[in-house]
C-alpha positions, 0 to 999 in steps of 0.5 A, spaced: 386 449 397 380 443 398 377 441 404 382 435 405 387 441 405 383 446 410 382 439 414 389 439 415 391 446 415 386 446 422 388 440 425 396 443 425 393 450 428 389 446 433 396 441 435 400 448 435 396 451 440 395 445 444 403 445 444 403 452 446 398 451 452 402 444 454 408 448 455 411 449 462 410 456 466 418 458 467 417 456 475 420 461 480 425 459 486 421 456 492 424 458 498 427 452 502 430 454 509 434 448 509 440 448 514 444 444 510 445 449 504 446 456 508 446 462 506 439 461 504 439 467 498 432 469 496 433 469 489 426 471 485 421 468 490 420 475 493 416 481 489 419 488 488 416 495 488 418 502 488 414 506 492 416 514 489 412 517 493 415 513 500 409 514 503 405 508 503 405 504 509 405 497 509 398 495 511 396 499 504 402 496 500 400 488 503 393 490 500 393 494 493 392 490 488 393 495 483 401 495 485 406 492 479 410 487 484 416 485 479 419 478 481 426 480 486 433 478 482 440 476 486 443 481 482 438 487 482 440 494 483 434 497 484 435 506 484 433 509 489 434 516 493 432 521 497 424 520 498 423 513 496 423 506 499 423 499 496 418 495 498 420 487 498 414 482 499 416 474 500 413 468 503 417 463 508 415 456 507 413 451 513 420 450 515 423 445 522 423 451 528 428 448 532 432 454 531 432 462 530 433 464 523 434 471 521 434 475 515 440 478 513 442 484 509 449 484 508 450 492 507 452 496 512 451 503 509 444 502 508 440 508 511 434 504 513 431 497 513 424 495 517 421 488 516 413 487 517 410 481 519 402 481 521 401 479 528 394 475 529 390 481 530 392 483 523 396 489 525 403 489 521 408 491 527 415 492 525 423 491 527 428 496 524 435 497 523 440 501 519 445 508 518 439 512 520 438 508 528 443 506 533 446 501 532 446 500 539 437 499 538 437 494 532 434 488 534 440 484 533 446 489 534 451 487 529 457 489 522 450 490 518 442 489 518 441 482 521 433 482 522 430 475 526 424 472 523 419 467 525 419 461 522 413 455 523 413 448 521 405 449 520 403 455 517 407 459 511 409 467 514 408 473 510 413 479 510 414 486 507 421 489 508 422 497 507 429 499 505 430 506 504 437 509 501 439 516 499 443 513 492 441 505 489 440 499 493 442 492 491 445 488 496 443 480 496 438 478 501 438 472 504 437 467 510 442 464 515 440 460 522 443 462 529 448 457 529 451 458 522 451 465 523 455 464 529 461 459 526 461 464 520 462 471 525 468 467 528 471 466 521 470 474 519 471 475 526 478 472 525 480 476 519 477 483 521 482 482 527 488 480 523 487 486 518 486 491 523 491 488 527 496 489 521 493 496 519 495 498 527 502 496 527 503 499 521 500 505 524 505 504 530 511 503 527 510 509 522 509 514 528 515 511 532 519 512 525 517 519 524 519 520 531 526 517 531 528 517 525 525 524 523 522 524 517 516 527 516 513 522 510 513 516 516 508 521 519 504 523 513 503 515 513 501 514 519 495 519 518 494 516 512 493 509 515 490 511 521 484 514 517 484 509 512 482 503 517 477 508 520 474 507 513 475 500 513 472 500 520 465 504 517 465 500 510 465 493 515 460 496 520 466 495 525 466 502 527 458 503 528 458 497 532 464 498 536 467 505 536 460 508 535 454 505 536 450 511 539 451 515 533 446 514 528 448 521 524 456 520 524 455 512 523 451 514 516 455 520 514 462 516 516 463 511 510 463 518 505 467 522 509 472 518 512 474 516 505 474 523 503 480 524 508 484 518 507 484 520 500 486 527 502 492 524 507 494 519 501 495 526 497 500 529 502 504 522 504 505 521 496 507 529 496 512 528 501 515 521 499 517 523 493 520 530 495 515 534 491 517 541 496 524 540 493 523 537 487 518 543 485 515 547 490 509 549 484 507 542 483 508 541 492 502 547 492 497 544 488 497 537 492 497 541 498 491 544 496 488 538 493 489 535 500 487 541 504 480 541 500 478 534 501 476 539 509 471 542 506 468 536 502 467 532 508 464 537 511 459 539 505 458 532 505 456 532 512 451 539 510 448 537 504 442 532 502 443 525 503 442 524 495 448 528 493 453 526 498 457 520 493 456 525 488 461 530 493 465 524 495 466 519 489 469 525 484 474 527 490 477 520 492 477 519 484 481 526 483 485 524 488 487 518 485 488 521 478 493 525 482 498 520 486 499 516 479 501 522 476 506 525 482 509 518 482 510 518 475 512 524 474 517 523 480 519 517 476 521 520 470 525 524 474 530 519 478 526 518 484 528 511 484 522 509 489 516 512 485 515 506 481 515 501 487 510 506 491 506 506 485 506 498 484 503 497 491 499 502 491 495 498 485 492 493 489 488 499 493 486 503 487 483 496 483 480 495 490 477 501 491 473 501 484 468 496 487 465 500 492 466 507 488 462 503 482 457 500 488 455 507 490 454 510 482 449 504 482 454 500 477 455 494 480 451 490 485 453 488 492 458 482 493 464 480 496 469 485 492 465 491 494 465 489 501 472 487 502 476 489 496 479 495 499 481 490 504 484 486 501 488 491 497 492 494 503 493 488 506 498 487 500 499 495 500 501 496 507 507 492 508 510 493 501 509 501 503 513 500 509 518 496 506 519 502 501 519 506 507 524 503 511 530 502 504 528 510 502 530 512 509 537 508 510 539 510 503 537 517 506 541 516 512 546 514 508 547 520 503 546 525 509 552 520 511 556 521 505 554 529 505 557 530 513 562 526 511 565 529 505 571 533 509 574 527 511 572 522 506 573 522 498 566 521 495 568 517 488 571 511 493 569 512 500 576 513 502 579 517 508 582 523 505 589 527 506 586 530 512 584 524 516 590 520 513 595 525 516 591 524 523 591 517 523 599 518 521 601 522 527 597 516 531 600 511 528 607 514 529 605 516 536 603 509 538 609 505 535 614 510 539 610 508 545 609 500 543 616 500 540 615 497 534 615 499 527 610 500 522 609 502 514 606 508 510 606 507 503 605 512 497 602 509 492 601 513 484 598 510 478 603 512 472 598 509 466 592 514 466 595 518 461 596 511 456 589 508 459 585 515 456 589 514 449 588 506 448 582 506 450 578 513 452 576 517 458 571 513 462 576 509 463 581 513 465 576 516 470 574 509 472 582 506 474 582 510 480 576 507 483 578 500 481 585 500 485 581 503 490 578 496 491 585 493 489 588 496 495 582 495 500 583 488 499 590 488 499 589 491 507 587 488 514 582 491 518 587 495 522 590 498 516 587 505 513 587 506 506 586 514 503 585 518 496 590 523 496 590 526 489 586 523 483 591 518 481 596 518 488 593 513 494 596 512 501 596 506 506 598 505 513 600 499 516 600 497 522 605 494 526 609 491 529 612 488 523 618 485 521 623 486 516 621 481 512 613 484 512 616 491 511 620 489 505 614 485 502 609 490 502 610 494 496 611 488 491 604 485 495 601 492 492 604 492 485 602 485 484 595 486 487 594 491 481 597 488 476 592 482 476 587 483 470 580 486 472 575 482 471 570 483 463 577 487 461 582 486 456 589 484 459 592 491 457 587 495 461 591 494 468 594 498 473 602 500 473 603 503 480 609 506 483 610 505 491 614 509 495 615 506 502 618 507 509 618 504 516 615 509 522 618 511 526 623 515 524 628 520 527 625 526 528 620 524 524 612 528 524 607 527 519 607 532 514 616 531 514 614 523 512 609 525 507 613 530 503 619 525 504 616 520 500 613 525 495 620 527 493 622 521 492 616 519 487 618 525 484 625 524 483 624 517 480 625 518 471 619 517 468 621 511 463 624 507 469 621 499 470 622 500 478 615 500 481 618 500 489 622 505 492 624 505 500 625 510 504 630 510 509 
C-alpha cells in the first residue's frame, strides 16, 4: 500500500470516529408535570436500585457513589422478597405550584412505600403508606398509596422512594394533580359501586332463594359471592379504606387469605349445584375435602413468613379452579343439562383470575387487568349464574311435582290417570243432576297400533299414543278433562249443559281430529280410533258402572267394523 492509499485509510478512520462521536446519545424522558397530560408517568426519568440487605438509610443511598443505579422502566418487574428494599430516585423539575401533586402507586397490596425528601437542614424526612400501616394513618387515606409531593416553580426537588414487598413489585409510578385525582375517583367510585351493588344483590337473592326454595345450592352460592366480593374489596383497596382501616395486619394478609376462602366456597358450591352427593358420593367427599382444606391453608398463610404466602395461595387457587372445571365436565358427560352453561359462565372469572395470579408470581407487571380483570369477569358471571340457578330450580320443582303426582298423572303424557278420571266423573254426574243438565263421557281406543308397528317400527307405535293425547287436548275445552286410562285407551269428560246436537257431534269430532295427518309424518301414519260415548246422568248411574258399560260396548265391536263412533243409551 502506497503513501496515498495509507492517507486515504487514515482519513476514513478519522471520519468514522467523528461520526461515532457525533452520534446523539439516547435521551431519557424528561419528567413534565403537565396538567393536560395526566397521569404523568415516571417512565425512565428515575433510577432504581435494589438494596439486598434492606438496611440502607435514605442518607446513605443519596450519598453513596458506589451504588449502581439503573433507569426505571414502566414495565419493569423488580424481584423483591422479605429483607430486601427497592430504592427509586427521581427529581421533579420546576413546575407550576398552583395545585397539589401526588405520587401514585396503583398497587393496593404493596407492603410499605416511603417517600423521602431533604428538608432545608439536609435531613431526610419521609411519609409512608402500605399494608403494614393502618390506612387511617396514611398521608392520604385511599385505596392505594398516594403520597403528596412538593412542587416548586423555581427549583427542582429530589426524592427517594423506598419500597418493601414480600414478592415482586411492578406498579407503574405516576404523578396526578388534586383536581384530576378527584375527577377520576368519582368515575372509579361509580364503577366500583355498581360492581359491589351487583355482588350484594346477587348474595341477597341467593340467600332468599335458599330459604324460600329450600335449595342448598343457593346457600353455597350466597357464601361464595360474599367471599368473592370481600376478595375484590381487599384487592382493590376498598376493604382497607372502609372495612378495616385500623387493622394493618389483616389488611396485609386479606388479599391472599380471602381468595383461598373464595376458592373453597366455589368448590363446595359446584359440588352441590351438579348434585354430586347423589351422583358420586366418593367424588363429593373429594371435593368437600379440597374445600375444607382451604381453612388450614388460610390459617397457614397468616402464620408463615410473608415471602412464602403466595406459594400457598396460588397452588390452592389453581387446584380449586382445575377441580371445578373437571367437575363440570364430569357432570356434563353424565347428562347434567346445566354443567356446560355453568362452565361457560365461570370462564370469564377463570380468565380474569389469571392476571392477578401471574402478577403475584412476578410474571407480568401491574396493569388494569391485574387489578380489575376478575371484576370484569365476575360482573359477567354473576347474572349468568343466577339465571342458570333459577332455570335449574324451576326444572327441579317441575320434576318434584311430576314425581309427587305420579299417583294422579300419567308420566308420559301428563294427563290425569284412571283414578282421577273416576273422581271427576263422579263429580260431573253429581253436578249434572243438581243443575238438571246433561254432560258427555267418551272412551277413545286406538285400534291401529299393531298396524303402525308392522308398517313402521316399535318407536312409532310408542309415539302414537303421545300424539293422540295432544290431539285430544286440542279438541277439549278448558272445562273438559282428558285422561289416559291404559296404553291405548283415553277418556274424555265433556261438561254440560249440552244440546243433543252437541252430544252427538262430540265423538265424530274426536275421530276427525285424530285422522288429520301429523306434520312431518307419512299420510299412512295416522291414528284410527273408536269412540264409545254416552250422556250422564243415566238412571241409577255411578262412575264405575258408566265406565264399565262403555268398555263393554267397545269390547263388543267386531275387529273388522268400519264404524268409529258408538253411543250408549
